[in-house]
C-alpha positions as CSV (number, residue, x, y, z in Angstrom):
1,M,25.5,-13.3,-5.0
2,C,23.5,-13.7,-2.5
3,R,23.7,-10.7,0.5
4,K,22.3,-10.9,4.2
5,P,19.4,-8.4,5.1
6,T,21.0,-6.0,7.8
7,Y,18.2,-4.6,9.7
8,I,18.1,-1.2,11.6
9,K,20.6,-1.2,14.3
10,S,19.1,2.5,15.9
11,K,15.4,3.5,14.6
12,P,14.2,6.6,13.9
13,D,12.7,8.7,16.3
14,F,8.9,8.1,14.8
15,L,9.1,4.5,15.3
16,N,9.3,4.9,19.6
17,T,6.5,7.4,19.5
18,M,3.8,5.6,20.8
19,H,5.6,2.4,21.2
20,R,8.6,0.8,21.9
21,F,9.8,-1.6,19.0
22,D,13.3,-3.8,19.3
23,D,15.5,-5.6,17.2
24,L,13.5,-8.3,17.3
25,D,10.8,-6.2,16.2
26,M,12.2,-5.0,13.4
27,K,13.6,-8.0,12.2
28,L,10.0,-9.5,12.5
29,L,8.4,-6.8,10.4
30,Y,11.4,-7.0,7.6
31,E,10.9,-10.6,7.0
32,L,6.8,-10.7,7.0
33,T,7.4,-7.4,5.2
34,A,9.4,-9.4,2.4
35,D,7.1,-12.8,2.5
36,G,3.9,-12.7,4.9
37,S,3.5,-16.4,4.2
38,I,6.6,-17.3,5.8
39,S,6.1,-20.0,8.3
40,V,6.6,-19.2,11.9
41,P,8.8,-22.4,12.3
42,T,11.3,-21.4,9.3
43,L,11.1,-17.9,10.0
44,S,12.5,-19.4,13.5
45,K,15.2,-21.1,11.9
46,K,16.3,-18.2,9.9
47,L,16.3,-15.5,12.7
48,G,17.5,-18.5,15.4
49,I,14.9,-16.9,18.0
50,N,12.2,-19.6,19.5
51,A,9.1,-20.4,17.9
52,S,6.7,-19.7,20.9
53,V,8.8,-16.4,21.1
54,L,8.0,-15.1,17.6
55,Y,4.4,-16.6,18.0
56,S,4.1,-13.6,20.9
57,R,5.4,-11.2,19.1
58,I,3.6,-11.0,16.3
59,K,0.7,-11.3,18.6
60,R,1.7,-8.4,20.5
61,L,2.7,-6.4,17.2
62,M,-0.9,-6.9,15.6
63,K,-2.7,-6.5,19.3
64,K,-0.5,-3.0,18.9
65,K,-2.2,-2.9,15.1
66,L,1.5,-2.2,13.9
67,I,1.0,-5.1,11.8
68,K,-2.5,-5.0,10.3
69,K,-3.1,-7.8,8.2
70,F,-1.1,-10.2,6.1
71,T,-2.1,-10.2,2.6
72,I,-1.3,-11.4,-1.0
73,E,0.3,-10.0,-3.9
74,I,-1.4,-10.5,-7.2
75,D,0.3,-10.3,-10.5
76,D,-2.4,-7.9,-12.0
77,S,-1.5,-8.6,-16.0
78,L,-2.7,-12.4,-15.5
79,L,-6.2,-10.7,-14.4
80,G,-5.9,-8.9,-18.1
81,I,-5.2,-5.4,-16.0
82,G,-3.1,-3.6,-18.8
83,V,-2.8,-0.2,-17.6
84,K,-2.4,1.7,-14.3
85,A,-3.3,4.8,-13.6
86,S,-3.1,7.7,-11.4
87,V,-5.2,10.2,-11.6
88,G,-5.5,14.3,-9.8
89,I,-8.9,15.6,-9.4
90,N,-10.4,19.0,-8.3
91,R,-14.2,19.0,-6.9
92,D,-16.4,21.3,-5.6
93,P,-16.3,20.7,-1.6
94,K,-19.7,20.3,-1.2
95,F,-19.8,17.4,-3.2
96,K,-17.3,16.0,-1.1
97,D,-19.4,13.0,0.3
98,A,-21.3,12.0,-3.0
99,I,-18.0,11.5,-5.0
100,H,-16.3,9.7,-2.5
101,K,-19.5,7.4,-2.5
102,Q,-19.1,7.3,-6.3
103,F,-15.9,6.2,-5.9
104,M,-16.1,3.4,-3.3
105,Q,-18.5,2.2,-5.8
106,T,-16.4,2.1,-9.1
107,A,-14.8,-1.3,-9.4
108,E,-11.7,0.2,-11.6
109,I,-10.6,2.5,-8.5
110,V,-8.4,1.1,-6.4
111,S,-7.6,3.7,-4.1
112,I,-8.5,7.0,-2.7
113,S,-6.6,9.5,-1.6
114,E,-7.0,12.7,-0.3
115,I,-4.2,15.3,-0.7
116,T,-2.6,19.0,-0.3
117,G,-1.1,20.5,-3.3
118,R,-2.9,21.3,-6.7
119,F,-5.2,18.7,-6.8
120,D,-7.8,17.6,-3.8
121,I,-7.9,13.9,-4.4
122,M,-5.6,10.9,-6.5
123,I,-7.6,7.8,-7.3
124,N,-5.5,4.5,-8.5
125,V,-7.1,2.8,-11.7
126,Y,-6.5,-0.1,-13.4
127,A,-7.7,-0.8,-16.5
128,R,-7.9,-3.3,-19.1
129,S,-6.2,-0.7,-22.0
130,L,-5.7,2.7,-22.7
131,E,-9.1,2.7,-24.6
132,D,-11.1,1.1,-21.2
133,L,-8.7,4.1,-19.3
134,H,-10.1,7.0,-21.1
135,T,-13.6,5.6,-20.5
136,I,-13.4,5.4,-17.4
137,V,-12.1,8.4,-16.6
138,I,-14.2,10.4,-18.9
139,E,-17.5,8.5,-18.2
140,K,-17.3,7.2,-15.2
141,I,-15.4,10.0,-13.2
142,G,-15.8,12.8,-15.7
143,K,-19.6,13.2,-14.9
144,I,-19.8,12.6,-11.6
145,E,-21.5,15.9,-10.2
146,G,-18.6,18.0,-8.7
147,I,-15.7,17.3,-9.9
148,Q,-14.3,20.0,-11.4
149,N,-11.3,18.7,-13.8
150,T,-9.3,15.8,-13.8
151,E,-5.6,14.9,-14.8
152,T,-4.4,11.6,-15.6
153,F,-0.9,10.1,-15.1
154,V,0.1,7.0,-16.8
155,E,2.0,4.4,-15.2
156,L,4.9,3.5,-17.5
157,Q,7.1,1.5,-15.0
158,K,7.1,0.5,-11.4
159,T,10.2,-0.2,-9.2
160,D,8.7,-1.0,-5.4
161,K,11.6,-1.0,-2.5
162,D,12.2,-2.0,0.7
163,P,10.7,0.7,3.2
164,T,13.5,2.1,4.6
165,Y,12.3,2.3,8.3
166,L,13.0,-1.4,8.3
167,I,16.2,-1.8,6.7
168,Q,19.7,-0.3,6.9
């Protein structure tokens, strides 16, 4: 059974802090998040809104930087990526910039986040196999000057869900 999406009727307060976003903005965000490749004419028919209105709304959302970019989703397994992991890292603060620079140059690292809590940094790593992941963590990451310790968390299963601020 296919269920018609429900949209927010009242937006959370944080959506009104800097800019005003109305129900049409939220419907657009929901639909574009579900399928960023949907054409404006198709979206127009789906939402029952004139295409020229949608073009101007999308342009406004981009100008306000709410929509940062349109992108694609890749099936990583078809590229041979068999293992995804998060690595928590503690580092010597004196080496912060040098470590970040080396992470940026390491192809297998796909994101870097400075965080609070038990680690200073959390990185996401993609590898072909557990053996490759081990080599990346031990040989590439662990040997960077200033890295004090690491803890690796291998992704077993991932379930993406719709952002709750877009739907009810």
